[in-house]
C-alpha positions in Angstrom: 53.7 38.2 99.7 56.2 39.0 102.7 59.9 38.6 100.8 63.0 38.2 103.1 65.4 40.3 102.5 69.0 39.5 103.6 69.6 42.4 105.4 67.0 42.0 107.9 69.7 39.8 110.6 72.0 42.1 110.3 69.6 44.7 111.6 68.3 43.2 114.5 71.7 42.2 115.2 72.4 45.8 115.5 69.4 46.9 117.1 69.6 44.4 119.8 73.1 45.6 120.5 71.6 49.5 120.5 75.6 50.7 120.9 74.8 53.2 117.2 72.0 54.6 114.7 70.9 52.5 112.1 70.8 54.4 109.2 69.1 52.7 106.4 69.0 54.1 102.5 67.6 53.1 99.5 65.1 54.2 96.5 61.5 54.9 96.7 59.5 52.1 97.1 61.7 49.3 97.6 60.5 48.3 100.9 62.7 50.2 103.6 59.7 50.9 105.7 58.3 47.7 105.5 61.1 46.1 106.6 61.5 48.3 109.5 58.2 47.7 110.8 59.0 44.1 110.2 61.5 43.9 112.7 59.8 46.4 115.0 56.7 43.9 115.5 58.7 41.3 116.4 60.5 43.3 119.3 59.6 43.8 122.6 60.5 47.7 122.3 58.5 50.5 123.2 58.6 52.1 120.4 57.9 55.8 118.7 57.2 55.8 114.6 58.0 59.2 112.9 56.5 60.3 109.6 58.9 63.3 108.6 55.8 64.7 107.0 54.2 66.0 110.5 54.9 69.3 111.6 55.3 68.4 114.7 57.6 65.9 115.0 59.8 67.7 112.6 59.5 71.4 114.7 61.4 69.1 117.3 63.6 67.3 115.6 65.2 70.0 113.9 65.3 72.3 116.5 68.4 71.3 118.5 66.8 71.8 121.8 67.7 69.0 124.0 65.0 69.3 126.1 62.3 69.1 123.4 64.1 66.0 122.1 63.9 64.6 125.3 60.0 65.3 126.1 59.3 63.8 122.8 61.2 60.3 123.4 60.2 60.7 126.9 59.4 57.1 127.8 60.0 55.1 124.9 62.8 52.6 123.9 63.2 53.3 120.5 62.6 56.1 118.0 61.9 54.9 114.5 62.0 58.2 111.6 61.2 57.5 108.4 62.6 59.5 105.4 64.5 61.5 107.7 66.0 63.7 104.5 63.3 65.5 105.2 64.4 66.5 108.8 66.3 70.2 108.6 69.3 69.4 110.9 68.5 66.1 111.6 72.2 65.0 111.8 72.8 67.3 114.7 70.0 66.6 116.5 70.3 62.6 116.3 73.5 63.4 117.8 71.9 65.2 120.4 70.2 62.2 120.7 72.3 59.1 120.7 75.3 61.5 123.1 72.5 62.4 125.7 70.0 59.4 125.6 72.7 56.7 125.5 69.5 53.8 126.0 67.4 54.8 123.4 67.8 52.9 120.2 67.2 55.2 116.9 66.5 53.7 113.0 66.4 56.9 110.3 65.3 55.4 107.0 66.1 57.5 103.5 65.1 57.2 100.3 68.3 58.7 98.9 71.6 59.7 101.0 72.0 62.7 98.6 70.1 64.6 101.9 70.2 62.0 104.4 73.9 61.2 104.7 75.5 64.3 103.8 73.4 65.5 107.1 74.2 62.8 109.1 77.9 61.9 107.8 80.3 64.0 109.8 78.0 64.3 112.9 77.6 61.0 113.0 81.0 59.5 112.3 81.2 56.3 115.0 77.5 56.9 115.7 75.7 54.9 113.1 75.6 51.7 111.0 74.8 52.6 107.7 72.9 50.2 105.2 71.8 50.0 101.7 68.1 48.5 100.5 67.7 47.6 96.8 65.2 46.3 94.8 64.6 42.7 96.0 67.3 40.1 94.6 67.8 36.8 93.5 69.9 36.0 96.7 66.7 37.1 98.4 64.1 35.4 96.1 65.9 31.8 96.9 64.3 32.1 100.2 61.1 31.3 98.1 61.7 29.6 95.3 63.6 26.8 94.1 65.9 26.8 90.7 64.1 25.9 88.6 61.5 28.8 89.5 64.3 31.0 89.8 65.2 30.6 86.2 61.6 30.5 84.9 61.0 34.0 86.3 64.3 35.2 84.4 61.8 36.9 81.3 60.0 38.4 83.8 62.7 40.1 86.5 64.4 41.3 82.7 61.1 43.2 81.7 59.3 44.0 84.8 62.1 44.7 87.3 62.2 43.4 91.0 60.7 46.1 93.0 58.9 44.6 95.9 55.2 45.7 94.8 55.5 43.4 91.6 55.5 40.1 93.4 51.9 40.6 94.3 50.6 42.2 91.1 49.2 40.2 88.3 49.0 41.2 84.9 50.9 42.7 82.3 49.2 46.0 82.1 48.7 46.3 86.3 52.7 45.9 86.1 53.3 48.2 83.6 50.9 51.0 85.5 52.7 50.5 88.3 55.9 51.1 87.0 55.0 53.9 84.8 54.0 55.6 88.3 57.3 54.5 90.2 59.1 56.1 87.6 56.9 59.3 86.7 55.8 60.2 90.8 58.4 58.9 92.8 62.0 58.4 91.0 62.6 61.9 90.6 60.6 63.3 93.6 63.7 63.7 96.2 66.1 64.9 93.4 63.8 67.7 92.4 62.8 68.2 96.0 66.1 68.6 97.5 68.9 69.4 94.9 66.3 72.3 93.5 66.8 71.7 90.4 64.3 73.0 87.7 64.7 71.5 84.6 63.1 68.2 85.2 62.3 67.2 81.7 66.4 67.4 81.1 67.0 65.1 83.8 64.2 62.6 82.3 66.2 63.4 79.0 69.1 62.1 80.4 68.1 59.4 81.9 66.4 58.4 78.6 69.8 58.6 76.7 71.7 56.6 79.3 68.8 53.8 79.2 69.8 53.4 75.8 73.3 53.2 76.3 73.8 50.8 79.0 76.9 48.4 78.3 78.5 51.3 76.3 80.8 54.0 77.6 79.2 57.0 78.2 80.3 60.6 77.0 79.7 63.4 79.2 80.6 65.5 76.4 78.2 63.8 74.0 75.5 63.5 76.4 76.1 67.3 76.8 75.6 68.4 73.4 72.4 65.9 72.7 71.1 67.5 76.2 71.9 71.6 75.4 73.7 71.2 78.7 77.4 71.6 79.8 79.6 68.8 80.3 79.7 69.6 84.8 76.0 69.6 84.6 75.5 66.3 83.3 78.1 65.1 85.3 76.3 66.8 88.2 72.9 65.3 87.4 74.7 61.7 86.7 76.1 62.1 90.8 72.5 63.2 91.7 71.0 59.9 90.2 73.8 57.7 91.4 73.0 59.4 95.0 69.1 58.6 94.5 69.8 54.9 93.8 68.6 54.9 90.2 71.6 54.1 88.6 75.7 53.2 89.3 78.4 53.8 87.8 81.9 51.1 86.2 85.2 52.9 86.1 87.3 50.8 83.3 90.1 48.6 85.3 94.2 49.7 84.6 96.6 48.6 86.0 98.0 51.7 83.7 98.9 49.4 80.9 99.2 51.6 77.8 96.4 49.5 76.0 93.8 49.6 78.3 91.0 52.2 78.8 90.0 53.8 81.8 88.9 57.2 81.4 85.2 57.1 80.6 82.6 55.2 82.8 79.8 52.8 81.8 76.4 53.4 83.5 74.1 50.5 84.2 70.2 50.7 86.4 70.1 49.3 89.7 66.6 47.7 88.1 66.2 46.8 84.4 62.2 47.1 85.1 62.9 51.2 85.4 65.4 51.3 82.7 62.7 49.7 80.6 60.0 51.9 81.7 61.6 55.1 81.1 63.2 54.1 77.4 59.3 53.2 77.0 59.7 49.5 75.9 58.2 46.8 78.4 57.9 44.2 75.4 58.6 40.8 75.8 62.0 39.3 75.4 60.9 38.0 71.8 59.7 41.7 70.5 63.1 42.9 71.9 66.6 43.8 70.6 68.5 44.3 73.7 68.3 41.3 75.5 72.1 41.0 75.8 72.4 44.6 77.1 69.3 43.8 79.6 71.4 40.7 80.7 74.5 42.3 81.4 72.4 44.9 83.1 70.9 42.6 85.4 73.7 40.5 85.9 75.6 43.1 87.2 73.2 44.7 89.6 72.4 41.5 90.5 76.0 40.5 91.5 76.6 43.9 93.0 73.6 43.6 95.2 74.7 40.1 96.5 77.9 41.6 97.0 76.7 44.8 99.2 74.7 42.4 101.0 77.5 39.7 101.8 79.6 43.0 103.0 82.1 41.8 100.8 85.0 44.3 100.4 86.7 45.2 97.0 85.9 46.6 94.2 84.6 46.1 90.2 85.7 47.8 87.2 84.6 46.7 83.5 87.8 46.4 81.6 88.5 47.1 77.4 91.3 47.6 75.6 92.1 50.1 72.6 92.5 47.3 70.2 88.4 45.8 71.4 89.1 43.1 73.5 86.8 43.7 76.7 85.5 41.8 79.4 81.8 42.9 81.1 82.8 42.8 85.2 85.9 42.3 86.8 86.0 42.0 90.5 88.9 43.0 92.5 89.1 41.2 95.6 91.2 39.6 98.4 94.0 40.0 95.8 92.4 38.3 93.4 91.0 39.2 89.9 87.8 37.5 88.9 86.5 38.4 85.4 83.4 37.6 84.0 81.4 37.8 80.6 77.7 37.9 80.1 76.0 36.1 77.5 72.0 35.4 76.7 72.7 33.3 73.4 74.8 30.2 72.7 78.0 32.0 71.9 80.5 31.7 74.8 83.6 33.8 74.6 87.3 33.0 76.0 89.3 35.2 78.2 90.9 37.6 76.0 95.0 36.9 75.7 95.5 40.4 76.2 94.2 40.0 79.8 95.3 36.5 80.3 98.8 37.9 79.6 98.6 41.1 81.7 97.2 39.6 84.6 98.3 35.6 84.3 96.3 34.7 88.2 93.1 36.0 87.2 90.1 33.6 87.4 87.4 33.6 84.7 84.1 32.9 84.4 80.7 33.0 81.4 77.6 33.8 82.6 74.5 32.6 81.1 71.1 32.1 81.7 71.7 28.2 83.1 74.4 29.4 85.3 74.0 32.5 86.8 72.1 31.4 90.0 75.2 30.7 92.1 77.2 33.9 90.7 74.5 36.0 92.5 74.3 34.2 95.5 71.1 32.5 94.9 72.1 28.5 94.9 
């Protein structure tokens, strides 16, 4: 199944302009290569496709030698560099290409912002468009399915997540095998290779602890004690996992009111199928006791994907007071506060009075399986 990706039109527009390098980040297996190949197949450019694993390309693209770079790209109108984070000195070499061969269009993908971004950001300041591709979003599935079908697939998405290949797989065992292979063979690969982490088991153990704590505030001290690691090491590992698009953090929202909590973060997974696989639970919803947390994680990640693809400016948080009042997601955009609570069951909470008193102009909505499509841009 060919899935429409919302970012495609923007990439095609930028490619046509040809005035900047295009950098596309995202976790492994989310479809970066497929998307770029689809765009290039519909273009009329003469394309040089570079696999960063091939030494003949790596040597030239890390050479800082303009003559070699000209020889490599001579006669081509566009160069596509896949998994560019594997090439040493890629940033400065892309800068050389952009500055000295201005008619050459350049697209580079990276399965982690950890390395490619750090190598390209400074040399390519003002010279690159930067984008992120995520696991398939409901706002993308809406191009293929109607509202009834999208709601009907909720249980599947809550269990297996939304990596593109899953949509072409049939059968529970095959899907579970795919996810186990993804989490064991691909998920940590860039982190372990690039960061020289020698304790991969501790990284996996950390992810397991985080998987069991979605929707809860995370204590770095407690995680460190459980893993026999320092607080600083735990923080560094979480930062690596975030930069590799495995997890993301929400900070507490506060306008410095004394009763508001803002020091600890909550951590969620970009894909709940990855989360379920890490914790060893791919059981159907009827056999789970964590559906509420899964629903919260899915909705927050889907909302963030949609906002990112929309290019919406703003920030997202959770909110809680020392007295126990809380809100799952608070968006601060265009001078407005939007508050959302995610409920899988029948109970419908009200906006906490303390939040309404502090922020009387805010808007509040409860998101359920019956009304979520508009919330995630799928309706």
